[in-house]
C-alpha distance (Angstrom), angle and dihedral (degrees) to the residues before:
residue distance angle dihedral
X1 . . .
X2 3.87 . .
X3 3.82 87.6 .
X4 3.66 91.6 51.7
X5 3.86 91.5 50.6
X6 3.88 89.3 49.7
X7 3.82 91.1 48.9
X8 3.80 92.2 49.3
X9 3.81 93.4 49.2
X10 3.87 90.4 46.7
X11 3.73 91.7 51.1
X12 3.82 92.0 47.3
X13 3.82 90.2 49.5
X14 3.77 93.3 50.6
X15 3.87 91.6 47.6
X16 3.79 90.6 48.6
X17 3.97 91.1 49.6
X18 3.83 89.9 47.2
X19 3.74 90.8 49.5
X20 3.72 92.0 -121.3
X21 3.81 95.5 129.4
X22 3.70 127.7 65.0
X23 3.84 124.0 -155.2
X24 3.86 92.4 -91.2
X25 3.75 92.8 48.6
X26 3.81 89.5 51.4
X27 3.73 91.5 51.1
X28 3.78 89.5 51.9
X29 3.75 89.5 52.4
X30 3.73 93.3 50.1
X31 3.78 92.1 50.6
X32 3.85 90.6 52.1
X33 3.82 89.3 49.7
X34 3.85 90.9 49.1
X35 3.83 91.1 77.0
X36 3.73 88.1 60.1
X37 3.80 94.5 56.6
X38 3.82 94.5 102.4
X39 3.75 90.0 60.6
X40 3.77 90.1 54.9
X41 3.81 93.6 62.6
X42 3.76 96.3 38.7
X43 3.78 108.9 127.8
X44 3.72 97.3 -174.5
X45 3.80 141.4 0.4
X46 3.72 116.0 -120.8
X47 3.83 103.3 -152.3
X48 3.78 94.0 179.0
X49 3.80 92.4 54.1
X50 3.82 90.7 49.8
X51 3.74 92.8 48.4
X52 3.75 92.7 49.1
X53 3.84 90.4 51.8
X54 3.81 89.8 49.3
X55 3.90 90.2 50.9
X56 3.86 88.2 49.8
X57 3.76 89.8 50.3
X58 3.84 93.0 48.0
X59 3.87 88.7 49.5
X60 3.72 92.1 53.9
X61 3.81 95.9 -106.0
X62 3.78 108.8 147.7
X63 3.87 99.7 176.1
X64 3.83 89.4 90.6
X65 3.82 89.7 69.5
X66 3.68 91.0 71.8
X67 3.81 101.8 31.3
X68 3.73 118.5 112.1
X69 3.82 115.5 -121.6
X70 3.79 114.0 -107.7
X71 3.80 119.3 -115.8
């Protein structure tokens, strides 16, 4: 995901420099990047937690959808 964020920001910067984006288009881009904000502040990736959530999902457990991440 961090690579995806970087690519999105680079693309937006290139489009701005080239004059390809107007103010409204820039706002739309920023809104789409807003959903990626949690990834920007992620200090570490907890693989075990993700794997447990995937197992829960595969077993039909839906409580994890509303659970707050630990940490």
